[in-house]
C-alpha positions as a Markdown table, in Angstrom:
| # | Residue | x | y | z |
|---|---|---|---|---|
| 1 | Unk | 119.8 | -78.0 | 20.8 |
| 2 | Unk | 121.0 | -79.8 | 17.6 |
| 3 | Unk | 124.4 | -81.5 | 17.7 |
| 4 | Unk | 127.1 | -79.3 | 16.0 |
| 5 | Unk | 128.2 | -80.7 | 12.7 |
| 6 | Unk | 131.6 | -82.4 | 12.9 |
| 7 | Unk | 134.4 | -81.2 | 10.6 |
| 8 | Unk | 137.0 | -83.7 | 9.5 |
| 9 | Unk | 140.6 | -83.2 | 10.5 |
| 10 | Unk | 141.8 | -83.3 | 7.0 |
| 11 | Unk | 139.4 | -80.4 | 6.1 |
| 12 | Unk | 140.8 | -78.3 | 8.9 |
| 13 | Unk | 144.5 | -79.1 | 8.2 |
| 14 | Unk | 144.2 | -78.3 | 4.5 |
| 15 | Unk | 142.2 | -75.0 | 4.9 |
| 16 | Unk | 143.8 | -72.0 | 3.3 |
| 17 | Unk | 143.2 | -69.9 | 6.4 |
| 18 | Unk | 141.5 | -70.3 | 9.7 |
| 19 | Unk | 138.7 | -68.1 | 8.3 |
| 20 | Unk | 137.7 | -71.0 | 6.0 |
| 21 | Unk | 136.7 | -73.2 | 9.0 |
| 22 | Unk | 133.5 | -73.0 | 11.0 |
| 23 | Unk | 133.8 | -70.9 | 14.2 |
| 24 | Unk | 133.5 | -72.5 | 16.6 |
| 25 | Unk | 134.6 | -75.8 | 15.1 |
| 26 | Unk | 133.6 | -79.3 | 16.2 |
| 27 | Unk | 136.1 | -82.2 | 15.9 |
| 28 | Unk | 136.0 | -85.8 | 17.0 |
| 29 | Unk | 138.5 | -88.5 | 17.0 |
| 30 | Unk | 140.6 | -91.0 | 19.0 |
| 31 | Unk | 143.4 | -89.8 | 21.3 |
| 32 | Unk | 147.0 | -90.6 | 20.2 |
| 33 | Unk | 148.8 | -88.8 | 23.0 |
| 34 | Unk | 148.2 | -86.5 | 26.0 |
| 35 | Unk | 150.7 | -84.3 | 27.7 |
| 36 | Unk | 150.2 | -81.5 | 30.3 |
| 37 | Unk | 152.4 | -78.5 | 31.2 |
| 38 | Unk | 151.7 | -75.6 | 33.5 |
| 39 | Unk | 147.9 | -76.0 | 33.6 |
| 40 | Unk | 147.6 | -76.6 | 29.8 |
| 41 | Unk | 147.0 | -80.0 | 28.2 |
| 42 | Unk | 147.9 | -80.9 | 24.6 |
| 43 | Unk | 145.8 | -83.7 | 23.2 |
| 44 | Unk | 146.7 | -85.2 | 19.8 |
| 45 | Unk | 143.6 | -86.8 | 18.1 |
| 46 | Unk | 143.1 | -88.5 | 14.7 |
| 47 | Unk | 139.8 | -89.3 | 13.0 |
| 48 | Unk | 141.2 | -91.3 | 10.1 |
| 49 | Unk | 140.7 | -88.7 | 7.4 |
| 50 | Unk | 144.4 | -87.7 | 7.4 |
| 51 | Unk | 147.7 | -89.1 | 8.3 |
| 52 | Unk | 148.4 | -86.0 | 10.4 |
| 53 | Unk | 146.9 | -85.6 | 13.9 |
| 54 | Unk | 145.2 | -82.4 | 15.2 |
| 55 | Unk | 146.3 | -80.9 | 18.4 |
| 56 | Unk | 143.6 | -79.9 | 20.9 |
| 57 | Unk | 144.7 | -77.3 | 23.5 |
| 58 | Unk | 142.8 | -77.5 | 26.7 |
| 59 | Unk | 143.6 | -74.9 | 29.4 |
| 60 | Unk | 142.3 | -74.3 | 32.9 |
| 61 | Unk | 139.8 | -71.8 | 31.6 |
| 62 | Unk | 137.9 | -74.6 | 29.8 |
| 63 | Unk | 135.1 | -75.9 | 32.0 |
| 64 | Unk | 135.9 | -79.4 | 31.0 |
| 65 | Unk | 139.5 | -79.2 | 31.9 |
| 66 | Unk | 139.1 | -81.8 | 34.7 |
| 67 | Unk | 138.4 | -84.4 | 32.0 |
| 68 | Unk | 142.0 | -84.3 | 30.9 |
| 69 | Unk | 143.0 | -86.6 | 33.7 |
| 70 | Unk | 140.7 | -89.3 | 32.2 |
| 71 | Unk | 142.1 | -89.0 | 28.7 |
| 72 | Unk | 144.4 | -91.9 | 27.6 |
| 73 | Unk | 145.6 | -93.2 | 24.3 |
| 74 | Unk | 142.8 | -94.9 | 22.4 |
| 75 | Unk | 139.8 | -93.1 | 24.1 |
| 76 | Unk | 137.4 | -91.1 | 21.9 |
| 77 | Unk | 136.3 | -87.5 | 22.4 |
| 78 | Unk | 134.6 | -84.5 | 20.8 |
| 79 | Unk | 136.1 | -81.0 | 21.2 |
| 80 | Unk | 134.4 | -77.7 | 20.3 |
| 81 | Unk | 136.6 | -74.7 | 20.0 |
| 82 | Unk | 138.4 | -72.2 | 17.8 |
| 83 | Unk | 140.8 | -73.2 | 15.0 |
| 84 | Unk | 143.9 | -71.1 | 15.2 |
| 85 | Unk | 147.4 | -71.1 | 13.9 |
| 86 | Unk | 149.7 | -73.2 | 16.0 |
| 87 | Unk | 152.9 | -71.8 | 17.4 |
| 88 | Unk | 154.2 | -75.3 | 17.8 |
| 89 | Unk | 156.6 | -76.9 | 15.3 |
| 90 | Unk | 155.4 | -79.4 | 12.8 |
| 91 | Unk | 151.7 | -78.4 | 12.8 |
| 92 | Unk | 149.9 | -75.6 | 11.1 |
| 93 | Unk | 146.7 | -75.3 | 13.0 |
| 94 | Unk | 145.4 | -76.4 | 16.4 |
| 95 | Unk | 142.0 | -76.1 | 18.2 |
| 96 | Unk | 141.7 | -74.2 | 21.4 |
| 97 | Unk | 139.0 | -76.1 | 23.2 |
| 98 | Unk | 135.9 | -74.4 | 24.7 |
| 99 | Unk | 134.3 | -77.7 | 25.6 |
| 100 | Unk | 135.4 | -81.3 | 25.8 |
| 101 | Unk | 133.3 | -84.5 | 25.8 |
| 102 | Unk | 134.7 | -87.9 | 26.6 |
| 103 | Unk | 132.9 | -90.4 | 24.4 |
| 104 | Unk | 134.6 | -93.7 | 25.2 |
| 105 | Unk | 137.3 | -94.7 | 27.6 |
| 106 | Unk | 140.3 | -96.9 | 26.8 |
| 107 | Unk | 141.9 | -98.6 | 29.8 |
| 108 | Unk | 145.7 | -97.9 | 29.4 |
| 109 | Unk | 146.5 | -101.2 | 31.2 |
| 110 | Unk | 144.6 | -103.1 | 28.5 |
| 111 | Unk | 144.6 | -101.0 | 25.3 |
| 112 | Unk | 147.2 | -102.7 | 23.1 |
| 113 | Unk | 148.1 | -99.8 | 20.8 |
| 114 | Unk | 150.4 | -97.6 | 22.9 |
| 115 | Unk | 152.7 | -94.9 | 21.5 |
| 116 | Unk | 155.4 | -97.1 | 20.2 |
| 117 | Unk | 156.1 | -98.9 | 16.9 |
| 118 | Unk | 154.4 | -102.3 | 16.7 |
| 119 | Unk | 155.4 | -105.0 | 14.3 |
| 120 | Unk | 153.2 | -105.7 | 11.4 |
| 121 | Unk | 153.0 | -109.3 | 12.5 |
| 122 | Unk | 151.6 | -108.2 | 15.9 |
| 123 | Unk | 149.1 | -105.9 | 14.3 |
| 124 | Unk | 147.7 | -108.7 | 12.1 |
| 125 | Unk | 146.4 | -110.2 | 15.3 |
| 126 | Unk | 144.6 | -106.9 | 16.0 |
| 127 | Unk | 142.8 | -106.4 | 12.7 |
| 128 | Unk | 139.9 | -104.7 | 14.6 |
| 129 | Unk | 142.3 | -102.0 | 15.9 |
| 130 | Unk | 145.1 | -101.8 | 13.4 |
| 131 | Unk | 143.3 | -99.2 | 11.2 |
| 132 | Unk | 144.0 | -96.7 | 14.0 |
| 133 | Unk | 147.8 | -96.9 | 13.3 |
| 134 | Unk | 149.5 | -94.7 | 10.8 |
| 135 | Unk | 150.5 | -97.5 | 8.5 |
| 136 | Unk | 147.0 | -99.1 | 8.2 |
| 137 | Unk | 145.2 | -95.8 | 8.1 |
| 138 | Unk | 147.4 | -94.9 | 5.1 |
| 139 | Unk | 146.8 | -98.2 | 3.5 |
| 140 | Unk | 143.1 | -97.8 | 3.8 |
| 141 | Unk | 143.1 | -94.3 | 2.3 |
| 142 | Unk | 145.3 | -95.4 | -0.6 |
| 143 | Unk | 143.2 | -98.4 | -1.2 |
| 144 | Unk | 140.1 | -96.2 | -1.2 |
| 145 | Unk | 141.6 | -93.8 | -3.7 |
| 146 | Unk | 142.8 | -96.5 | -6.0 |
| 147 | Unk | 139.3 | -98.1 | -6.0 |
| 148 | Unk | 137.7 | -94.7 | -6.8 |
| 149 | Unk | 140.3 | -94.2 | -9.6 |
| 150 | Unk | 139.5 | -97.6 | -11.1 |
| 151 | Unk | 135.8 | -96.8 | -11.3 |
| 152 | Unk | 136.5 | -93.3 | -12.6 |
| 153 | Unk | 138.8 | -94.7 | -15.3 |
| 154 | Unk | 136.2 | -97.0 | -16.7 |
| 155 | Unk | 133.2 | -94.8 | -16.1 |
| 156 | Unk | 134.8 | -91.9 | -18.0 |
| 157 | Unk | 135.3 | -94.3 | -21.0 |
| 158 | Unk | 131.7 | -95.4 | -21.1 |
| 159 | Unk | 132.1 | -98.8 | -19.5 |
| 160 | Unk | 129.2 | -100.5 | -17.7 |
| 161 | Unk | 129.9 | -101.7 | -14.2 |
| 162 | Unk | 128.5 | -105.3 | -13.9 |
| 163 | Unk | 128.1 | -107.2 | -10.6 |
| 164 | Unk | 128.9 | -110.8 | -11.4 |
| 165 | Unk | 127.9 | -113.7 | -9.1 |
| 166 | Unk | 129.9 | -114.8 | -6.1 |
| 167 | Unk | 128.3 | -118.3 | -6.1 |
| 168 | Unk | 128.9 | -120.1 | -9.4 |
| 169 | Unk | 129.0 | -123.6 | -11.0 |
| 170 | Unk | 131.8 | -122.6 | -13.4 |
| 171 | Unk | 135.5 | -122.8 | -13.0 |
| 172 | Unk | 136.7 | -119.9 | -15.1 |
| 173 | Unk | 140.4 | -120.8 | -14.6 |
| 174 | Unk | 140.0 | -124.6 | -15.2 |
| 175 | Unk | 142.3 | -125.1 | -12.2 |
| 176 | Unk | 139.9 | -126.6 | -9.8 |
| 177 | Unk | 141.1 | -124.6 | -6.7 |
| 178 | Unk | 137.6 | -123.6 | -5.6 |
| 179 | Unk | 135.7 | -123.4 | -2.3 |
| 180 | Unk | 132.6 | -125.5 | -2.2 |
| 181 | Unk | 129.4 | -123.6 | -1.2 |
| 182 | Unk | 127.0 | -126.0 | 0.3 |
| 183 | Unk | 124.1 | -126.3 | 2.9 |
| 184 | Unk | 124.7 | -130.1 | 3.3 |
| 185 | Unk | 125.4 | -131.4 | 6.8 |
| 186 | Unk | 129.0 | -132.5 | 6.5 |
| 187 | Unk | 128.5 | -134.8 | 9.4 |
| 188 | Unk | 125.6 | -136.6 | 7.7 |
| 189 | Unk | 126.0 | -136.3 | 4.0 |
| 190 | Unk | 123.1 | -137.6 | 1.9 |
| 191 | Unk | 124.3 | -140.3 | -0.6 |
| 192 | Unk | 123.0 | -142.0 | -3.6 |
| 193 | Unk | 124.7 | -145.0 | -5.2 |
| 194 | Unk | 127.7 | -144.5 | -2.8 |
| 195 | Unk | 128.2 | -140.9 | -3.9 |
| 196 | Unk | 127.2 | -137.6 | -2.4 |
| 197 | Unk | 123.7 | -136.7 | -3.5 |
| 198 | Unk | 124.1 | -133.2 | -4.9 |
| 199 | Unk | 120.4 | -133.1 | -5.7 |
| 200 | Unk | 119.9 | -132.7 | -1.9 |
| 201 | Unk | 122.0 | -129.5 | -1.8 |
| 202 | Unk | 120.6 | -126.0 | -1.9 |
| 203 | Unk | 121.1 | -125.5 | -5.7 |
| 204 | Unk | 120.6 | -129.2 | -6.6 |
| 205 | Unk | 124.2 | -129.3 | -8.0 |
| 206 | Unk | 127.7 | -128.6 | -6.8 |
| 207 | Unk | 128.3 | -124.8 | -6.4 |
| 208 | Unk | 131.4 | -122.9 | -5.5 |
| 209 | Unk | 132.7 | -119.4 | -4.6 |
| 210 | Unk | 133.9 | -117.7 | -7.8 |
| 211 | Unk | 137.5 | -117.5 | -8.9 |
| 212 | Unk | 136.7 | -114.9 | -11.5 |
| 213 | Unk | 133.8 | -112.8 | -12.9 |
| 214 | Unk | 135.3 | -113.1 | -16.4 |
| 215 | Unk | 132.9 | -115.6 | -18.0 |
| 216 | Unk | 129.8 | -113.8 | -16.8 |
| 217 | Unk | 131.3 | -110.4 | -17.8 |
| 218 | Unk | 131.7 | -111.8 | -21.3 |
| 219 | Unk | 128.0 | -112.3 | -21.4 |
| 220 | Unk | 127.4 | -108.6 | -20.9 |
| 221 | Unk | 130.2 | -107.6 | -23.3 |
| 222 | Unk | 128.3 | -109.4 | -26.0 |
| 223 | Unk | 125.4 | -107.0 | -25.4 |
| 224 | Unk | 126.8 | -103.8 | -23.8 |
| 225 | Unk | 130.2 | -103.8 | -25.6 |
| 226 | Unk | 132.4 | -102.4 | -22.8 |
| 227 | Unk | 131.9 | -103.7 | -19.3 |
| 228 | Unk | 134.0 | -104.3 | -16.1 |
| 229 | Unk | 133.6 | -106.1 | -12.9 |
| 230 | Unk | 135.2 | -105.2 | -9.5 |
| 231 | Unk | 134.5 | -107.7 | -6.8 |
| 232 | Unk | 135.7 | -110.5 | -4.5 |
| 233 | Unk | 137.1 | -113.7 | -5.8 |
| 234 | Unk | 138.3 | -116.8 | -4.0 |
| 235 | Unk | 141.1 | -119.4 | -4.5 |
| 236 | Unk | 141.4 | -122.5 | -2.4 |
| 237 | Unk | 145.1 | -122.8 | -2.9 |
| 238 | Unk | 147.2 | -123.8 | 0.1 |
| 239 | Unk | 149.7 | -121.0 | -0.6 |
| 240 | Unk | 150.9 | -119.5 | 2.6 |
| 241 | Unk | 153.1 | -116.8 | 1.2 |
| 242 | Unk | 153.4 | -113.0 | 1.4 |
| 243 | Unk | 151.7 | -112.7 | -2.1 |
| 244 | Unk | 148.7 | -115.0 | -1.7 |
| 245 | Unk | 145.2 | -114.6 | -0.2 |
| 246 | Unk | 142.3 | -117.0 | -0.3 |
| 247 | Unk | 139.9 | -114.1 | -0.7 |
| 248 | Unk | 140.8 | -111.0 | -2.7 |
| 249 | Unk | 139.3 | -108.5 | -5.2 |
| 250 | Unk | 139.7 | -108.5 | -8.9 |
| 251 | Unk | 139.2 | -105.9 | -11.6 |
| 252 | Unk | 138.1 | -107.5 | -14.9 |
| 253 | Unk | 137.1 | -105.5 | -18.0 |
| 254 | Unk | 135.7 | -107.2 | -21.0 |
| 255 | Unk | 135.6 | -105.4 | -24.3 |
| 256 | Unk | 133.7 | -106.4 | -27.4 |
| 257 | Unk | 135.0 | -105.6 | -30.9 |
| 258 | Unk | 138.5 | -105.6 | -29.5 |
| 259 | Unk | 141.7 | -107.5 | -30.3 |
| 260 | Unk | 144.8 | -108.1 | -28.3 |
| 261 | Unk | 146.5 | -104.9 | -29.5 |
| 262 | Unk | 143.5 | -102.8 | -28.3 |
| 263 | Unk | 143.5 | -104.6 | -25.0 |
| 264 | Unk | 147.2 | -104.0 | -24.4 |
| 265 | Unk | 146.6 | -100.2 | -25.0 |
| 266 | Unk | 143.7 | -100.2 | -22.6 |
| 267 | Unk | 145.8 | -102.0 | -19.9 |
| 268 | Unk | 148.6 | -99.5 | -20.4 |
| 269 | Unk | 146.3 | -96.5 | -20.1 |
| 270 | Unk | 144.6 | -98.1 | -17.1 |
| 271 | Unk | 147.8 | -98.6 | -15.1 |
| 272 | Unk | 149.1 | -95.2 | -15.9 |
| 273 | Unk | 145.8 | -93.6 | -14.9 |
| 274 | Unk | 145.4 | -95.3 | -11.5 |
| 275 | Unk | 148.9 | -94.7 | -10.4 |
| 276 | Unk | 148.8 | -91.1 | -11.4 |
| 277 | Unk | 145.4 | -90.8 | -9.5 |
| 278 | Unk | 147.0 | -92.2 | -6.3 |
| 279 | Unk | 150.0 | -89.9 | -6.5 |
| 280 | Unk | 147.8 | -86.9 | -7.1 |
| 281 | Unk | 145.2 | -87.7 | -4.4 |
| 282 | Unk | 147.3 | -89.4 | -1.6 |
| 283 | Unk | 150.5 | -87.3 | -1.5 |
| 284 | Unk | 150.7 | -87.3 | 2.3 |
| 285 | Unk | 150.2 | -91.1 | 2.6 |
| 286 | Unk | 152.5 | -91.8 | -0.4 |
| 287 | Unk | 155.3 | -89.7 | 1.2 |
| 288 | Unk | 154.8 | -91.8 | 4.4 |
| 289 | Unk | 155.2 | -95.0 | 2.5 |
| 290 | Unk | 158.2 | -93.6 | 0.6 |
| 291 | Unk | 159.9 | -92.7 | 3.8 |
| 292 | Unk | 159.2 | -95.8 | 5.9 |
| 293 | Unk | 158.7 | -98.7 | 3.5 |
| 294 | Unk | 160.2 | -98.0 | 0.1 |
| 295 | Unk | 162.4 | -95.1 | -0.6 |
| 296 | Unk | 162.1 | -95.5 | -4.4 |
| 297 | Unk | 158.3 | -95.9 | -4.3 |
| 298 | Unk | 157.2 | -92.5 | -5.6 |
| 299 | Unk | 159.9 | -92.5 | -8.3 |
| 300 | Unk | 158.8 | -96.0 | -9.5 |
| 301 | Unk | 155.1 | -95.0 | -9.7 |
| 302 | Unk | 155.9 | -91.7 | -11.5 |
| 303 | Unk | 158.0 | -93.6 | -14.0 |
| 304 | Unk | 155.2 | -96.0 | -14.8 |
| 305 | Unk | 152.6 | -93.2 | -15.0 |
| 306 | Unk | 154.8 | -91.4 | -17.5 |
| 307 | Unk | 156.2 | -94.3 | -19.5 |
| 308 | Unk | 155.3 | -95.8 | -22.8 |
| 309 | Unk | 155.2 | -99.5 | -22.3 |
| 310 | Unk | 157.4 | -101.8 | -24.4 |
| 311 | Unk | 155.7 | -104.6 | -26.4 |
| 312 | Unk | 157.4 | -108.0 | -27.2 |
| 313 | Unk | 156.2 | -111.5 | -27.9 |
| 314 | Unk | 156.8 | -114.4 | -25.5 |
| 315 | Unk | 159.2 | -115.9 | -28.1 |
| 316 | Unk | 161.1 | -112.6 | -28.2 |
| 317 | Unk | 161.2 | -112.5 | -24.4 |
| 318 | Unk | 162.6 | -116.0 | -24.2 |
| 319 | Unk | 165.2 | -115.2 | -26.8 |
| 320 | Unk | 166.3 | -112.1 | -24.9 |
| 321 | Unk | 166.5 | -114.0 | -21.6 |
| 322 | Unk | 168.5 | -116.8 | -23.1 |
| 323 | Unk | 170.9 | -114.3 | -24.7 |
| 324 | Unk | 171.3 | -112.3 | -21.4 |
| 325 | Unk | 174.0 | -114.4 | -19.9 |
| 326 | Unk | 172.2 | -114.2 | -16.6 |
| 327 | Unk | 172.2 | -117.2 | -14.2 |
| 328 | Unk | 168.6 | -117.5 | -13.4 |
| 329 | Unk | 167.3 | -119.8 | -10.6 |
| 330 | Unk | 164.7 | -121.1 | -13.0 |
| 331 | Unk | 166.0 | -122.2 | -16.4 |
| 332 | Unk | 164.6 | -120.3 | -19.4 |
| 333 | Unk | 163.1 | -122.5 | -22.1 |
| 334 | Unk | 160.4 | -122.0 | -24.7 |
| 335 | Unk | 157.1 | -123.6 | -23.4 |
| 336 | Unk | 157.7 | -122.8 | -19.7 |
| 337 | Unk | 156.0 | -119.9 | -18.0 |
| 338 | Unk | 158.1 | -116.8 | -17.1 |
| 339 | Unk | 159.0 | -116.5 | -13.5 |
| 340 | Unk | 159.3 | -113.2 | -11.5 |
| 341 | Unk | 163.0 | -113.2 | -11.9 |
| 342 | Unk | 162.6 | -113.3 | -15.7 |
| 343 | Unk | 159.9 | -110.7 | -15.7 |
| 344 | Unk | 162.0 | -108.3 | -13.5 |
| 345 | Unk | 165.0 | -108.7 | -15.7 |
| 346 | Unk | 163.0 | -107.7 | -18.7 |
| 347 | Unk | 161.5 | -104.6 | -17.1 |
| 348 | Unk | 164.4 | -103.5 | -15.0 |
| 349 | Unk | 167.5 | -104.4 | -17.0 |
| 350 | Unk | 166.6 | -105.2 | -20.6 |
| 351 | Unk | 164.0 | -102.5 | -21.2 |
| 352 | Unk | 164.0 | -100.2 | -18.2 |
| 353 | Unk | 160.2 | -99.6 | -18.1 |
| 354 | Unk | 157.0 | -101.7 | -18.1 |
| 355 | Unk | 156.7 | -104.5 | -20.7 |
| 356 | Unk | 153.7 | -106.2 | -22.3 |
| 357 | Unk | 154.5 | -109.7 | -23.3 |
| 358 | Unk | 152.1 | -111.3 | -25.8 |
| 359 | Unk | 151.5 | -114.6 | -27.6 |
| 360 | Unk | 152.2 | -117.3 | -25.0 |
| 361 | Unk | 152.3 | -121.0 | -25.6 |
| 362 | Unk | 148.8 | -122.4 | -25.6 |
| 363 | Unk | 149.8 | -125.3 | -23.3 |
| 364 | Unk | 150.4 | -123.0 | -20.4 |
| 365 | Unk | 147.3 | -120.7 | -20.8 |
| 366 | Unk | 143.6 | -121.1 | -20.3 |
| 367 | Unk | 141.1 | -122.7 | -22.7 |
| 368 | Unk | 139.3 | -119.4 | -23.5 |
| 369 | Unk | 142.3 | -117.6 | -25.0 |
| 370 | Unk | 142.2 | -117.2 | -28.8 |
| 371 | Unk | 144.4 | -119.6 | -30.6 |
| 372 | Unk | 147.0 | -118.2 | -33.1 |
| 373 | Unk | 148.1 | -119.6 | -36.3 |
| 374 | Unk | 151.7 | -120.3 | -35.8 |
| 375 | Unk | 153.7 | -117.1 | -36.2 |
| 376 | Unk | 157.3 | -117.0 | -37.6 |
| 377 | Unk | 159.8 | -118.0 | -34.9 |
| 378 | Unk | 157.2 | -119.8 | -32.7 |
| 379 | Unk | 158.1 | -123.3 | -31.6 |
| 380 | Unk | 154.5 | -124.4 | -31.1 |
| 381 | Unk | 151.0 | -123.1 | -31.0 |
| 382 | Unk | 150.4 | -119.9 | -29.2 |
| 383 | Unk | 147.4 | -117.9 | -27.9 |
| 384 | Unk | 146.6 | -114.2 | -28.0 |
| 385 | Unk | 147.5 | -113.8 | -24.3 |
| 386 | Unk | 149.3 | -111.0 | -22.6 |
| 387 | Unk | 151.0 | -110.2 | -19.3 |
| 388 | Unk | 151.8 | -106.7 | -18.3 |
| 389 | Unk | 155.0 | -106.6 | -16.4 |
| 390 | Unk | 156.2 | -103.7 | -14.2 |
| 391 | Unk | 159.6 | -103.2 | -12.5 |
| 392 | Unk | 160.2 | -104.6 | -9.0 |
| 393 | Unk | 157.3 | -107.2 | -9.1 |
| 394 | Unk | 156.8 | -108.5 | -12.6 |
| 395 | Unk | 153.3 | -109.4 | -13.7 |
| 396 | Unk | 150.6 | -107.1 | -12.6 |
| 397 | Unk | 147.9 | -107.8 | -15.2 |
| 398 | Unk | 147.0 | -110.9 | -17.2 |
| 399 | Unk | 144.6 | -111.0 | -20.1 |
| 400 | Unk | 143.9 | -112.2 | -23.6 |
| 401 | Unk | 141.8 | -111.9 | -26.7 |
| 402 | Unk | 139.0 | -114.5 | -26.1 |
| 403 | Unk | 138.4 | -117.4 | -28.4 |
| 404 | Unk | 135.3 | -116.4 | -30.4 |
| 405 | Unk | 135.2 | -119.3 | -32.8 |
| 406 | Unk | 132.8 | -122.0 | -31.6 |
| 407 | Unk | 134.6 | -125.0 | -33.1 |
| 408 | Unk | 138.1 | -123.9 | -31.8 |
| 409 | Unk | 136.7 | -123.2 | -28.3 |
| 410 | Unk | 135.1 | -126.6 | -28.1 |
| 411 | Unk | 138.3 | -128.3 | -29.1 |
| 412 | Unk | 140.3 | -126.3 | -26.5 |
| 413 | Unk | 137.8 | -127.2 | -23.8 |
| 414 | Unk | 138.1 | -130.9 | -24.7 |
| 415 | Unk | 141.9 | -130.7 | -24.6 |
| 416 | Unk | 141.6 | -129.1 | -21.1 |
| 417 | Unk | 139.4 | -132.0 | -19.9 |
| 418 | Unk | 136.4 | -129.7 | -19.4 |
| 419 | Unk | 132.9 | -131.0 | -19.8 |
| 420 | Unk | 131.2 | -128.4 | -22.0 |
| 421 | Unk | 127.7 | -129.1 | -20.7 |
| 422 | Unk | 128.0 | -126.6 | -17.8 |
| 423 | Unk | 129.3 | -124.1 | -20.2 |
| 424 | Unk | 126.3 | -124.3 | -22.7 |
| 425 | Unk | 125.6 | -120.6 | -22.2 |
| 426 | Unk | 129.2 | -119.7 | -22.8 |
| 427 | Unk | 129.1 | -121.6 | -26.1 |
| 428 | Unk | 125.9 | -120.0 | -27.0 |
| 429 | Unk | 127.7 | -116.6 | -27.1 |
| 430 | Unk | 129.7 | -118.0 | -30.0 |
| 431 | Unk | 126.6 | -119.3 | -31.8 |
| 432 | Unk | 124.6 | -116.1 | -31.7 |
| 433 | Unk | 126.4 | -113.0 | -33.0 |
| 434 | Unk | 129.9 | -113.8 | -31.9 |
| 435 | Unk | 132.4 | -111.0 | -32.0 |
| 436 | Unk | 136.1 | -110.5 | -31.4 |
| 437 | Unk | 136.5 | -109.5 | -27.8 |
| 438 | Unk | 139.2 | -109.3 | -25.1 |
| 439 | Unk | 139.7 | -108.8 | -21.4 |
| 440 | Unk | 142.1 | -108.7 | -18.6 |
| 441 | Unk | 142.3 | -109.2 | -14.8 |
| 442 | Unk | 144.1 | -107.2 | -12.2 |
| 443 | Unk | 144.5 | -108.4 | -8.6 |
| 444 | Unk | 143.5 | -105.3 | -6.6 |
| 445 | Unk | 145.4 | -106.2 | -3.4 |
| 446 | Unk | 148.6 | -106.9 | -5.3 |
| 447 | Unk | 148.3 | -103.6 | -7.0 |
| 448 | Unk | 147.8 | -101.7 | -3.7 |
| 449 | Unk | 150.7 | -103.7 | -2.3 |
| 450 | Unk | 152.9 | -102.5 | -5.1 |
| 451 | Unk | 151.7 | -98.9 | -4.8 |
| 452 | Unk | 152.4 | -98.7 | -1.1 |
| 453 | Unk | 155.6 | -100.7 | -0.9 |
| 454 | Unk | 154.2 | -103.0 | 1.7 |
| 455 | Unk | 155.9 | -106.4 | 1.8 |
| 456 | Unk | 153.0 | -108.7 | 2.8 |
| 457 | Unk | 149.7 | -108.8 | 1.1 |
| 458 | Unk | 148.0 | -109.6 | 4.4 |
| 459 | Unk | 148.6 | -105.9 | 5.3 |
| 460 | Unk | 146.7 | -104.6 | 2.3 |
| 461 | Unk | 143.3 | -106.1 | 2.9 |
| 462 | Unk | 141.3 | -105.3 | 6.1 |
| 463 | Unk | 140.7 | -108.9 | 7.1 |
| 464 | Unk | 143.0 | -111.4 | 5.4 |
| 465 | Unk | 141.8 | -114.9 | 4.6 |
| 466 | Unk | 144.7 | -117.4 | 4.4 |
| 467 | Unk | 145.2 | -121.1 | 5.1 |
| 468 | Unk | 144.0 | -121.8 | 8.6 |
| 469 | Unk | 143.2 | -118.2 | 9.3 |
| 470 | Unk | 139.7 | -116.7 | 9.0 |
| 471 | Unk | 139.6 | -114.4 | 12.0 |
| 472 | Unk | 137.3 | -111.4 | 12.4 |
């Protein structure tokens, strides 16, 4: 006899009526709680498809009723029965079990996730089990919905999804904080002339884990016009904070025939779209986060989804900050990067909605950003860069119009101390049919962190990689 097809709990709990469900219905999941009263057992199970559990009612008429004594928190089971309206409070439907199959035991003396609130710090040590908790199940569903919304946004606009390399010889940021990828024996390094012989390595040259897919995405933008990447990136920064990871995911569109103004509009449309998507598709989980982690979360996201973003130049932002009368921890002066406290002041108190700041000093931005002629009011050279700032966290997107002029790009690389030889292909893009083009980067984990109200970025990714921590 074929195995009955399983129905997800979310499907059952959102059914208009019990007639919309198969009869009998087959459900599977992990036990949250078990209680018995007067020859009837009530088993709460969850299969990850929903924040809500489903109650399985097992009475003495069920031939598998003796199994109830073996059910404990954490074990897995399959129940076959009839979906019916529940007389109990707080639940719409329940399943009256006709049969019960115990799939996997969980020793209650050893299973670490009992029915009580565990600290997030404790759960980080149990990354293999924490998805079974309400918080991390909700994080996983919101993360999934946001990833889908990101792809949907670009696909509906005709963008091409490009998979850029994880192993690279280029440092897109020019910062040098890269992980080396090597097959050399670190206990017996080959040398030549007193130096490590890179010719003996797998690629015959130094190779690293990528910090960004931007430069490779630019290649495809110069043939396909509108492209985006969405993949893992790596930073070997010894930053042990609640906002930093050594491995994280980046979303990076690159758009040909586009200037900074067009990019700013794309970024605004993008953020409004993905937050609206999460609010529309994860209402149950968002209500959970709003209740337990950030009571202004939904209002904040709704405001962003419905706002027109303010535009101002870096120079205008500095002038506004200096005229604010605020006592900032970090002094505000032209030529210094804006700090989170400055960005939050602009979005929360000066403007009251998201702000896109453009035209930053060239000295604090990357070599590939298009150099401006000095604009009125500027105190030095600026580049066509932008940061998108949102209330409560500050910067959420960074981007720029790229430098398409070969001679200017070469000068900028020399000023940054970069050898242009490894970037010969990047320079070729400026030699053969160069175009105005622009792109931005969005850190996926930080965006999910913002959308859920979670305080630590290590709780947003399934298996966080941080200094001295690479478990699981």
